[in-house]
Structure formats: structure tokens, C-alpha cells
C-alpha positions in Angstrom: 47.7 26.0 -37.4 44.0 24.7 -37.2 45.2 20.9 -37.0 47.6 21.7 -34.3 44.4 23.4 -32.2 42.7 20.4 -32.6 45.2 17.9 -31.5 45.9 20.0 -28.4 41.7 20.3 -27.7 41.7 16.5 -28.4 44.8 15.6 -26.0 43.4 18.4 -23.3 40.0 16.5 -23.1 41.8 13.4 -22.6 43.6 14.3 -20.2 40.6 15.7 -18.3 39.1 12.1 -18.8 41.2 10.5 -17.1 41.9 12.8 -14.6 38.1 12.2 -13.5 38.6 8.8 -14.1 41.7 8.6 -11.9 40.2 11.0 -8.9 37.5 9.2 -8.6 37.7 6.0 -8.5 34.4 5.4 -10.6 34.3 1.4 -11.8 34.8 0.8 -15.4 31.2 0.2 -16.2 30.1 3.6 -15.5 33.2 5.5 -17.1 36.1 3.8 -18.3 39.5 5.2 -19.3 40.4 6.2 -22.6 43.4 3.7 -22.2 40.8 1.4 -21.6 38.6 2.5 -24.7 41.3 2.5 -27.1 42.1 -0.6 -25.9 38.6 -2.2 -26.6 38.5 0.1 -30.0 41.1 -1.9 -31.4 40.0 -5.4 -30.4 37.0 -4.8 -32.1 38.1 -2.5 -34.9 36.7 -4.9 -37.4 33.2 -5.1 -35.6 33.2 -1.3 -35.7 34.0 -0.9 -39.0 31.2 -2.7 -40.5 28.7 -1.1 -38.0 30.3 2.1 -39.1 29.9 1.3 -42.7 25.7 0.7 -42.5 25.5 4.4 -40.8 28.0 6.1 -43.2 25.9 4.8 -46.3 22.3 5.9 -44.5 23.9 9.4 -43.5 25.2 10.0 -47.1 21.8 8.6 -48.5 19.7 10.4 -46.4 22.0 13.8 -47.0 22.4 13.4 -50.6 18.2 12.9 -50.8 17.5 15.8 -47.8 19.4 18.1 -49.5 17.7 17.4 -53.1 14.2 17.6 -51.7 15.3 20.8 -49.7 16.3 22.6 -52.7 13.5 21.9 -54.8 10.9 22.8 -51.9 12.9 25.9 -51.7 12.4 26.8 -55.2 8.7 26.0 -55.0 8.7 28.4 -52.2 10.3 31.0 -53.4 8.7 31.1 -56.8 4.8 30.7 -55.9 2.9 32.4 -53.0 0.3 29.7 -52.9 3.1 27.3 -51.9 4.1 29.4 -49.2 1.0 29.5 -47.8 -0.1 26.2 -48.0 4.0 24.7 -47.5 5.4 26.4 -44.5 3.1 26.2 -42.0 3.7 22.3 -42.3 7.6 22.7 -42.4 7.2 24.3 -39.0 4.9 21.8 -37.7 7.2 18.7 -38.7 9.6 20.4 -36.5 7.8 20.3 -33.9 7.2 16.8 -33.5 9.5 15.1 -31.7 12.2 12.9 -33.7 12.1 9.8 -31.4 7.7 10.1 -31.4 8.4 9.9 -35.3 11.0 7.1 -35.4 9.0 4.0 -34.4 6.5 5.1 -37.0 9.0 5.3 -40.0 10.3 2.0 -38.6 6.8 0.6 -38.7 6.1 1.9 -42.4 9.4 1.4 -44.2 10.7 -1.8 -42.0 14.2 -2.3 -40.0 16.2 -1.6 -43.0 18.1 1.0 -44.2 15.5 3.2 -45.7 13.6 4.2 -42.0 16.8 6.0 -41.2 17.5 7.2 -44.2 14.0 8.4 -43.4 15.0 9.8 -40.2 18.1 11.6 -41.5 16.3 13.4 -44.1 13.6 14.5 -41.5 16.5 16.1 -39.2 17.9 17.8 -42.7 15.0 18.7 -44.3 13.9 21.8 -42.4 17.6 23.5 -42.2 18.5 23.1 -45.9 14.6 24.2 -47.0 14.8 27.4 -44.6 18.4 28.3 -45.7 18.2 28.2 -49.1 14.6 29.7 -49.2 16.0 32.9 -47.4 18.9 33.2 -49.4 16.4 33.2 -52.5 14.4 35.9 -51.1 17.1 37.8 -49.8 18.8 38.8 -53.9 20.3 42.1 -54.0 17.3 44.2 -55.3 19.9 45.8 -57.2 20.7 42.9 -59.3 17.0 41.8 -60.1 16.3 45.6 -61.3 19.0 45.3 -63.5 18.2 42.3 -64.8 14.7 43.4 -65.3 16.0 46.5 -67.2 17.6 44.2 -69.7 14.1 42.2 -70.1 15.4 39.1 -68.5 12.7 36.4 -68.3 11.9 35.3 -64.8 13.5 32.0 -65.4 16.6 33.6 -66.5 16.8 35.8 -63.4 16.3 32.6 -61.2 19.2 30.5 -62.7 21.4 33.2 -63.3 20.9 35.4 -60.2 18.9 34.5 -57.8 20.1 30.9 -57.6 23.7 31.6 -57.3 23.0 34.5 -54.9 21.8 32.1 -52.3 24.0 29.5 -52.6 26.6 30.7 -49.8 23.3 30.4 -47.9 22.8 26.6 -49.0 25.8 25.8 -48.2 25.3 27.1 -44.6 22.5 24.7 -44.5 24.1 21.8 -46.0 27.2 22.4 -43.3 24.3 22.1 -40.6 22.8 19.4 -42.3 26.0 17.0 -42.3 26.0 17.4 -38.4 22.7 16.5 -38.1 22.3 13.8 -40.7 24.2 11.3 -38.2 21.8 11.9 -35.2 19.0 11.1 -37.5 20.2 8.1 -38.5 21.3 6.8 -35.3 18.2 7.5 -33.7 16.4 5.2 -36.7 18.9 2.7 -35.1 18.3 3.2 -31.7 14.1 2.3 -32.8 14.7 -0.3 -34.6 17.9 -1.7 -36.3 20.2 -5.4 -36.3 23.2 -2.7 -37.6 24.9 0.3 -37.6 26.9 2.2 -34.5 23.3 2.9 -33.0 22.7 -0.7 -32.5 26.0 -1.4 -31.6 26.2 1.2 -28.7 22.7 -0.3 -27.5 24.0 -3.2 -27.9 26.9 -2.6 -25.5 25.0 -1.2 -23.0 22.6 -4.0 -22.6 25.9 -5.7 -22.0 27.0 -3.6 -19.2 30.0 -3.0 -22.2 30.7 0.6 -21.3 33.9 0.7 -23.1 32.3 -0.8 -26.3 29.4 1.9 -26.1 32.1 4.6 -25.9 34.4 3.3 -28.6 31.2 3.1 -31.0 30.7 6.5 -29.5 33.7 8.3 -30.0 33.9 6.7 -33.8 30.4 8.1 -34.4 31.5 11.3 -33.6 35.1 11.6 -35.4 32.8 9.8 -38.7 30.1 13.6 -38.3 33.5 15.6 -37.7 35.2 13.7 -41.3 32.1 14.2 -42.9 31.5 18.3 -41.7 34.9 18.8 -43.0 34.1 17.6 -46.6 31.2 19.0 -46.8 32.4 22.4 -45.4 35.2 22.1 -48.4 32.7 21.5 -50.9 30.3 23.9 -50.2 32.8 26.6 -49.5 34.3 25.9 -53.0 30.4 26.4 -54.5 29.6 29.1 -52.7 33.2 31.0 -53.6 32.5 30.0 -57.5 28.9 31.1 -57.0 30.4 34.7 -56.3 
């Protein structure tokens, strides 16, 4: 049923897109039709696939690193009042900084290769994962904690056997958001400085007035993001379900 709904929504969007192109008579270099974009995608499928692979590697590594850092930070915040006083304001401060302002600095520090894009992805997803997991850790049902203390469980045992399992649904929610945000970070990094990736391909196509190729790269990025979100959602749903 969900698949049929998604197909119907996609078909409707394509019909509306084609109707706008046909009714307005806009030039192809301003708004190409879906048929032209599909033809361009097919003609450049190997080039697009090569750039998609680069972006995918950046996103997956960034998602993995950001998740690990977010989990470790959330555990430290939950277990240390001093960490909450010192680190939490810094986390909020980093979110107030424009991403485009940080991208050139990361490129300057880490170069034009893989790691500056990974750092951008990590920077974007770090706060959502840390915040969601920390909230879950701090909202452990008091009855569970009281029962564990009555049974003289150690703080370490309470953390690993009660607080973390109870917080996994919150972590799952943060990871689903991260799966959507991580491609944005990688592409922004590619826009600022790169010679590979879908973001670079979009800029290259735009500079040469190849709007159809730019749309093909954008749609490829969108499909990749949807597939990544579905994969993470499936994995985190099982993780949260097993925790219960």
C-alpha cells in the first residue's frame, strides 16, 4: 500500500512538472521537462553513477562517525553534571553558526578531498543525534531506576541494562533525521570545494547551462537520500523494537 502511494505521488508530481513546462513554454535551459531529464540521465548514467558513489561514501562515513560521536557525547552528558554545564552551550552555539560559513574553513583545514565533506556531514548530524539520545537517557522511567537501586544495581549496570535500552527509541529517531541531513552536509562541502561528487556535478552542469544534467544529478541525490532513510529507518526500527 505504501509503495502504491509513493508511486502515485511520484506520477502526480511528474504530471504537474510536465504541465508546467508545457503551459508556460519555458526554455529548456530554465526548466527542462521530465522526459528530457530522464534522457539526459540515461545518456550520462555512468558519469552520474561515478559521482553518486563518491557522495555515498562521504555520506555513509559521515553518518557512522557522527553517530558514534553523538552517542559518546550523549553518554558523557547524561553521566556528568559538569559536562552538561560545559558542553551543552557549545553544542547549541555550533548550531547557530551558518553551515556555509564553516564549509570553507573545513575545506581549508582538511583539503579538497574526502574528509572535509565527511566533516560537514558530521557537523550537521552531530547535534540531532546527541540531543535525541541525551533526551532519551534523561527520560528513563523513574520506576525502572528505583527498582534497580532497590536491587542494589551498580551505576554501570543501570546505564547499560536500563537507561541505554530505554533511550534507544530516541536514538533511532535522531538517526532517521541524520540520514536525511547527512547528504545535505556532504553536498554543501562539494559545492565549496571539490572535483567529485553530485554537488560538484550540479555546479559543473549549472556553470555550463546544462540544466537537464543538473536536474538529473538532483533527482539522483533525492533518490539516494530516500533509500538511505529507508535503510536507516528499517535498521533503527528493529533496534528500537529489540530494546523493548
